[in-house]
NUKEPA-981270 format. One record per residue (C-alpha): x, y, z; residue in three letters. Coordinates in steps of 0.05 Angstrom, whole numbers, plus 5000, padded with zeros to 4 digits. Example, Ala and Ser with C-alpha at 12.3 -4.5 7.8 and 13.67 -1.06 7.14 Angstrom:
2
node px = 5246; py = 4910; pz = 5156; res = ALA
node px = 5273; py = 4979; pz = 5143; res = SER
END
This chain:
176
node px = 8689; py = 1683; pz = 9238; res = MET
node px = 8726; py = 1738; pz = 9209; res = TYR
node px = 8765; py = 1762; pz = 9171; res = ILE
node px = 8792; py = 1825; pz = 9156; res = ASN
node px = 8745; py = 1858; pz = 9206; res = ASP
node px = 8688; py = 1836; pz = 9157; res = ASN
node px = 8648; py = 1783; pz = 9200; res = LYS
node px = 8630; py = 1720; pz = 9149; res = LYS
node px = 8576; py = 1662; pz = 9166; res = ILE
node px = 8615; py = 1589; pz = 9130; res = VAL
node px = 8591; py = 1514; pz = 9129; res = LYS
node px = 8637; py = 1459; pz = 9121; res = GLU
node px = 8660; py = 1454; pz = 9042; res = GLY
node px = 8670; py = 1532; pz = 9042; res = ASP
node px = 8724; py = 1569; pz = 9002; res = ASN
node px = 8739; py = 1641; pz = 9035; res = ILE
node px = 8809; py = 1676; pz = 9025; res = ASP
node px = 8841; py = 1614; pz = 8999; res = ASN
node px = 8816; py = 1579; pz = 9052; res = ILE
node px = 8775; py = 1509; pz = 9050; res = LYS
node px = 8727; py = 1499; pz = 9114; res = ILE
node px = 8733; py = 1421; pz = 9120; res = LEU
node px = 8691; py = 1411; pz = 9185; res = ARG
node px = 8671; py = 1452; pz = 9236; res = ILE
node px = 8663; py = 1413; pz = 9310; res = LEU
node px = 8645; py = 1446; pz = 9374; res = LYS
node px = 8700; py = 1454; pz = 9393; res = ASP
node px = 8747; py = 1468; pz = 9336; res = SER
node px = 8741; py = 1478; pz = 9262; res = ILE
node px = 8791; py = 1437; pz = 9207; res = VAL
node px = 8815; py = 1490; pz = 9150; res = ILE
node px = 8863; py = 1473; pz = 9089; res = ILE
node px = 8901; py = 1546; pz = 9079; res = ILE
node px = 8965; py = 1538; pz = 9032; res = ASN
node px = 8954; py = 1461; pz = 9021; res = GLY
node px = 8969; py = 1453; pz = 9098; res = GLU
node px = 8906; py = 1414; pz = 9133; res = LYS
node px = 8901; py = 1454; pz = 9207; res = LYS
node px = 8852; py = 1442; pz = 9269; res = GLU
node px = 8841; py = 1504; pz = 9299; res = ILE
node px = 8829; py = 1510; pz = 9371; res = LYS
node px = 8757; py = 1544; pz = 9382; res = LEU
node px = 8756; py = 1600; pz = 9444; res = GLY
node px = 8703; py = 1590; pz = 9508; res = TYR
node px = 8648; py = 1539; pz = 9500; res = ILE
node px = 8594; py = 1534; pz = 9554; res = PRO
node px = 8584; py = 1465; pz = 9582; res = LYS
node px = 8520; py = 1476; pz = 9594; res = SER
node px = 8458; py = 1518; pz = 9568; res = LYS
node px = 8446; py = 1542; pz = 9639; res = SER
node px = 8519; py = 1572; pz = 9637; res = GLU
node px = 8501; py = 1603; pz = 9567; res = ALA
node px = 8436; py = 1630; pz = 9580; res = GLY
node px = 8387; py = 1593; pz = 9525; res = SER
node px = 8422; py = 1601; pz = 9457; res = THR
node px = 8515; py = 1576; pz = 9474; res = PRO
node px = 8552; py = 1623; pz = 9439; res = THR
node px = 8626; py = 1605; pz = 9422; res = VAL
node px = 8681; py = 1669; pz = 9427; res = ASN
node px = 8726; py = 1668; pz = 9365; res = LEU
node px = 8785; py = 1710; pz = 9359; res = PRO
node px = 8806; py = 1745; pz = 9292; res = PRO
node px = 8815; py = 1694; pz = 9244; res = LEU
node px = 8875; py = 1739; pz = 9239; res = GLU
node px = 8902; py = 1724; pz = 9304; res = ASN
node px = 8895; py = 1644; pz = 9287; res = ILE
node px = 8928; py = 1642; pz = 9225; res = LEU
node px = 9007; py = 1643; pz = 9205; res = PRO
node px = 9004; py = 1713; pz = 9169; res = PRO
node px = 8976; py = 1719; pz = 9094; res = ASN
node px = 9033; py = 1704; pz = 9038; res = LYS
node px = 8992; py = 1716; pz = 8994; res = ASN
node px = 8979; py = 1792; pz = 8992; res = SER
node px = 9062; py = 1799; pz = 8970; res = ASP
node px = 9084; py = 1865; pz = 8938; res = VAL
node px = 9126; py = 1856; pz = 8872; res = ILE
node px = 9181; py = 1913; pz = 8849; res = PRO
node px = 9148; py = 1942; pz = 8785; res = LYS
node px = 9227; py = 1939; pz = 8757; res = SER
node px = 9232; py = 1857; pz = 8768; res = GLU
node px = 9156; py = 1850; pz = 8740; res = LEU
node px = 9187; py = 1887; pz = 8683; res = GLU
node px = 9258; py = 1854; pz = 8673; res = ARG
node px = 9216; py = 1787; pz = 8667; res = LEU
node px = 9166; py = 1813; pz = 8627; res = THR
node px = 9201; py = 1838; pz = 8579; res = SER
node px = 9242; py = 1779; pz = 8550; res = ASP
node px = 9216; py = 1702; pz = 8565; res = PRO
node px = 9284; py = 1677; pz = 8565; res = GLY
node px = 9297; py = 1717; pz = 8631; res = VAL
node px = 9229; py = 1691; pz = 8651; res = MET
node px = 9257; py = 1618; pz = 8643; res = PHE
node px = 9319; py = 1632; pz = 8678; res = THR
node px = 9279; py = 1628; pz = 8737; res = GLN
node px = 9225; py = 1569; pz = 8727; res = ILE
node px = 9207; py = 1507; pz = 8679; res = ARG
node px = 9131; py = 1504; pz = 8664; res = LEU
node px = 9102; py = 1441; pz = 8636; res = ILE
node px = 9028; py = 1434; pz = 8607; res = PRO
node px = 8974; py = 1404; pz = 8643; res = VAL
node px = 8938; py = 1373; pz = 8587; res = VAL
node px = 8858; py = 1336; pz = 8610; res = GLU
node px = 8820; py = 1302; pz = 8554; res = GLY
node px = 8865; py = 1340; pz = 8496; res = GLY
node px = 8861; py = 1408; pz = 8525; res = GLN
node px = 8907; py = 1452; pz = 8555; res = THR
node px = 8882; py = 1468; pz = 8625; res = LYS
node px = 8943; py = 1511; pz = 8662; res = GLY
node px = 9017; py = 1493; pz = 8669; res = PHE
node px = 9046; py = 1463; pz = 8722; res = ARG
node px = 9110; py = 1492; pz = 8760; res = PHE
node px = 9161; py = 1430; pz = 8742; res = ASP
node px = 9218; py = 1479; pz = 8768; res = TRP
node px = 9230; py = 1546; pz = 8813; res = ILE
node px = 9311; py = 1575; pz = 8824; res = ALA
node px = 9313; py = 1585; pz = 8892; res = ASP
node px = 9307; py = 1658; pz = 8916; res = GLY
node px = 9266; py = 1674; pz = 8846; res = SER
node px = 9214; py = 1724; pz = 8847; res = LEU
node px = 9168; py = 1659; pz = 8831; res = PHE
node px = 9196; py = 1624; pz = 8898; res = GLN
node px = 9194; py = 1694; pz = 8940; res = ARG
node px = 9120; py = 1702; pz = 8903; res = MET
node px = 9099; py = 1642; pz = 8949; res = GLY
node px = 9094; py = 1596; pz = 8893; res = LEU
node px = 9115; py = 1523; pz = 8894; res = ASN
node px = 9131; py = 1464; pz = 8854; res = VAL
node px = 9075; py = 1418; pz = 8831; res = GLY
node px = 9035; py = 1490; pz = 8831; res = ASP
node px = 8986; py = 1487; pz = 8768; res = ILE
node px = 8983; py = 1559; pz = 8743; res = LEU
node px = 8905; py = 1566; pz = 8712; res = VAL
node px = 8904; py = 1644; pz = 8714; res = SER
node px = 8922; py = 1701; pz = 8713; res = ILE
node px = 8875; py = 1760; pz = 8732; res = ASN
node px = 8823; py = 1706; pz = 8717; res = ASN
node px = 8840; py = 1702; pz = 8640; res = GLN
node px = 8844; py = 1631; pz = 8631; res = PRO
node px = 8926; py = 1605; pz = 8603; res = ILE
node px = 8915; py = 1552; pz = 8549; res = ASN
node px = 8971; py = 1563; pz = 8517; res = SER
node px = 9038; py = 1600; pz = 8522; res = GLY
node px = 9011; py = 1658; pz = 8476; res = GLU
node px = 8962; py = 1667; pz = 8538; res = ASP
node px = 9018; py = 1672; pz = 8585; res = ALA
node px = 9053; py = 1712; pz = 8538; res = PHE
node px = 9000; py = 1763; pz = 8524; res = ARG
node px = 8977; py = 1763; pz = 8594; res = ILE
node px = 9042; py = 1780; pz = 8620; res = LEU
node px = 9045; py = 1834; pz = 8580; res = GLN
node px = 8978; py = 1868; pz = 8598; res = ILE
node px = 8996; py = 1860; pz = 8674; res = ILE
node px = 9065; py = 1900; pz = 8672; res = ARG
node px = 9023; py = 1955; pz = 8669; res = ASN
node px = 8970; py = 1940; pz = 8732; res = GLU
node px = 8983; py = 1962; pz = 8807; res = LYS
node px = 8964; py = 1892; pz = 8826; res = SER
node px = 8944; py = 1823; pz = 8804; res = PHE
node px = 8924; py = 1758; pz = 8819; res = LYS
node px = 8934; py = 1691; pz = 8804; res = ILE
node px = 8893; py = 1625; pz = 8801; res = ALA
node px = 8930; py = 1555; pz = 8810; res = ILE
node px = 8913; py = 1484; pz = 8839; res = ILE
node px = 8965; py = 1470; pz = 8897; res = ARG
node px = 8943; py = 1392; pz = 8921; res = ASN
node px = 8890; py = 1389; pz = 8886; res = GLY
node px = 8864; py = 1442; pz = 8914; res = GLN
node px = 8846; py = 1517; pz = 8880; res = PRO
node px = 8887; py = 1564; pz = 8912; res = VAL
node px = 8879; py = 1646; pz = 8891; res = GLU
node px = 8940; py = 1695; pz = 8907; res = LEU
node px = 8949; py = 1773; pz = 8901; res = SER
node px = 9001; py = 1809; pz = 8891; res = TYR
node px = 9010; py = 1884; pz = 8895; res = THR
node px = 9059; py = 1911; pz = 8844; res = VAL
node px = 9099; py = 1974; pz = 8878; res = ASP
END
């Protein structure tokens, strides 16, 4: 499999660049990407060993050619990020977060509501997504979230880890 011109060897169960490999079949591969299950038909498969020589091969197109455009590498306007992170009241006009508690400990925050057209919606976040970390910093309290948000205000890029439909997803953003 090729991802961004890099050859990757994958096996069932692997998670690579927000893609979970469910099954590798003779003529297709079943994946989950952005919470959606997809079956991708593979290229030419020789019908017999004599047709392919002693080692059968499969010609796969680059992954970018068979998957939808990656929405997980968006550009975030610096001015909008600064406006949202400077005043929590502004942020909470665009989202409503609910703590996710397991075993008496907060494991993240579920997006219970996201305003249409908001930065969060444009970032590809969905109602039901659970925010777990920002730049690998776990979010176990509101204070963690606000502290981390203040840090990313000055970053050129950041990533967030979420749980979507029970699957871990990492979203990456550039601040410009």
